[in-house]
C-alpha positions as CSV (number, residue, x, y, z in Angstrom):
1,M,97.9,135.4,50.6
2,K,96.6,132.2,52.2
3,T,94.4,132.1,55.2
4,I,95.2,130.1,58.3
5,E,92.5,127.5,57.5
6,Q,94.0,127.1,54.0
7,K,97.6,126.6,55.5
8,I,96.3,124.1,58.0
9,E,94.4,122.2,55.2
10,Q,97.5,122.2,53.0
11,H,99.7,121.0,55.9
12,R,97.2,118.1,56.5
13,K,97.4,117.1,52.9
14,W,101.2,117.0,53.0
15,Q,101.1,115.0,56.2
16,K,98.6,112.5,54.7
17,A,100.7,112.2,51.5
18,A,103.9,111.6,53.6
19,R,102.1,109.0,55.7
20,E,100.8,107.2,52.6
21,R,104.4,107.3,51.1
22,A,105.8,105.8,54.3
23,I,103.2,103.1,54.4
24,A,103.8,102.3,50.7
25,R,107.6,102.1,51.3
26,Q,107.0,99.8,54.3
27,R,104.7,97.5,52.3
28,E,107.2,97.4,49.5
29,K,110.0,96.5,51.9
30,L,108.0,93.7,53.6
31,A,107.0,92.3,50.2
32,D,110.7,92.1,49.1
33,P,112.0,88.5,49.7
34,A,115.7,89.7,49.7
35,W,114.9,92.2,52.6
36,R,113.0,89.5,54.5
37,E,115.9,87.1,54.1
38,S,118.4,89.7,55.3
39,Q,116.2,90.4,58.4
40,Y,116.0,86.7,59.1
41,Q,119.8,86.3,58.8
42,K,120.3,89.3,61.1
43,M,118.1,87.7,63.7
44,R,119.9,84.3,63.4
45,N,123.3,86.1,63.8
46,T,122.1,87.8,66.9
47,I,120.9,84.6,68.4
48,D,124.1,82.8,67.6
49,R,126.1,85.7,69.1
50,R,124.1,85.5,72.3
51,I,124.5,81.7,72.6
52,A,128.3,81.9,72.0
53,K,128.5,84.6,74.6
54,Q,126.7,82.5,77.1
55,K,128.9,79.5,76.4
56,E,132.0,81.6,77.0
57,R,130.7,82.8,80.4
58,P,131.6,80.5,83.3
59,P,128.6,78.9,85.0
60,A,127.1,80.9,87.7
61,S,128.0,79.8,91.2
62,K,125.2,78.5,93.3
63,T,123.8,81.2,95.5
64,R,122.8,80.5,99.0
65,K,119.2,81.0,99.9
66,S,119.0,83.6,102.6
67,A,116.2,84.0,105.0
68,V,113.3,86.0,103.8
69,K,113.8,89.6,104.6
70,I,111.5,90.7,107.4
71,K,109.8,93.9,106.6
72,S,108.9,96.4,109.3
73,R,105.2,96.9,109.7
74,G,105.5,99.8,112.0
75,L,105.3,97.7,115.2
76,K,107.5,98.1,118.2
77,G,110.6,96.0,118.4
78,R,114.0,95.6,116.9
79,T,115.3,93.7,113.9
80,P,116.2,90.1,114.7
81,T,119.8,89.1,114.5
82,A,120.9,86.4,112.0
83,E,120.8,83.7,114.8
84,E,117.4,84.9,116.0
85,R,116.1,84.8,112.5
86,R,117.4,81.3,112.0
87,I,115.7,80.2,115.2
88,A,112.4,82.0,114.3
89,N,112.4,80.3,110.8
90,A,112.8,76.9,112.5
91,L,110.0,77.7,115.0
92,G,107.8,78.9,112.2
93,A,108.1,75.5,110.5
94,L,106.4,73.8,113.6
95,P,102.7,73.4,114.0
96,C,100.7,75.5,116.6
97,I,102.1,74.2,120.0
98,A,98.8,74.7,121.9
99,C,96.8,72.8,119.3
100,Y,99.5,70.1,119.1
101,M,99.1,69.5,122.9
102,H,95.4,68.8,122.3
103,G,96.2,66.4,119.4
104,V,95.3,68.9,116.6
105,I,97.9,69.9,114.0
106,S,97.6,73.5,112.7
107,E,100.2,74.4,110.1
108,E,99.5,78.1,109.7
109,V,101.2,79.8,112.6
110,S,102.4,83.2,113.8
111,L,105.2,83.6,116.4
112,H,104.2,84.8,119.8
113,H,107.0,86.7,121.6
114,I,107.1,85.5,125.2
115,S,109.3,88.2,126.6
116,G,108.5,91.3,124.5
117,R,110.0,92.4,121.3
118,T,112.9,94.7,122.4
119,A,114.8,92.8,125.1
120,P,118.1,91.1,124.3
121,G,117.4,87.6,123.0
122,C,113.6,88.2,122.8
123,H,113.4,86.8,119.3
124,K,114.8,83.5,120.7
125,K,111.9,83.2,123.1
126,Q,108.9,82.6,120.8
127,L,106.0,80.2,120.5
128,P,104.4,79.1,117.2
129,L,100.7,79.7,117.7
130,C,97.7,79.5,115.3
131,R,95.5,82.6,114.9
132,W,92.9,81.2,117.3
133,H,95.5,80.7,120.0
134,H,97.6,83.8,119.3
135,Q,95.3,86.8,118.8
136,H,91.9,86.3,117.4
137,A,89.0,84.6,119.1
138,A,87.5,81.7,117.3
139,P,83.8,81.8,116.2
140,A,81.4,80.8,119.0
141,E,80.5,77.5,117.3
142,V,84.2,76.5,117.1
143,R,84.8,77.5,120.7
144,E,81.9,75.3,121.8
145,K,83.5,72.3,120.0
146,Y,87.0,73.2,121.3
147,P,86.7,75.0,124.7
148,W,90.5,75.1,125.0
149,L,90.7,77.4,121.9
150,V,91.4,80.7,123.8
151,P,93.9,83.2,122.4
152,V,96.9,84.5,124.4
153,H,96.1,88.1,123.5
154,G,92.3,87.4,123.9
155,E,89.9,90.0,125.0
156,P,88.6,89.4,128.5
157,A,85.2,90.7,127.4
158,E,84.8,87.7,125.1
159,F,85.7,85.0,127.7
160,G,85.8,86.7,131.1
161,K,89.1,87.7,132.7
162,N,89.6,84.6,134.8
163,R,89.0,82.2,132.0
164,T,91.4,84.1,129.7
165,L,94.1,84.2,132.3
166,R,93.6,80.5,133.3
167,F,94.0,79.3,129.6
168,S,97.0,81.7,129.2
169,G,98.8,79.8,131.9
170,H,98.2,82.2,134.8
171,P,97.0,80.9,138.2
């Protein structure tokens, strides 16, 4: 009677012999020029079939480019309608309106909703603003050079309440 260790050792020998036989068969096949030629011909036939199938197929119709789908980021508001999205895309192509009034062109903008984000037509009432005019305060050295660079949603602690309101268009 064989012990478990002997059975395991014999099983490993059989596995090794089977693996070596498989490797030898594979090498023999790869060395055979007839087999290699048949594989090459099979590949050419497949390529020819695919090309013929593509030629039979009618050309694809030109698809219309649609507006980029707006993903929800968990903010309040409703999804814009198709018309509002078209208007927003056109506004997003403009430079920052506040910088433009001072003779500076800032291409990277975000849209500021003038009348909230949930009212009817609210997505039609937007302003293209750069990050310094929209939400984030510019660094102090930049603000010294451009004193008109105050964000709409700026913190009164940074500028003082009166200055923030004055630059935001309030009396």
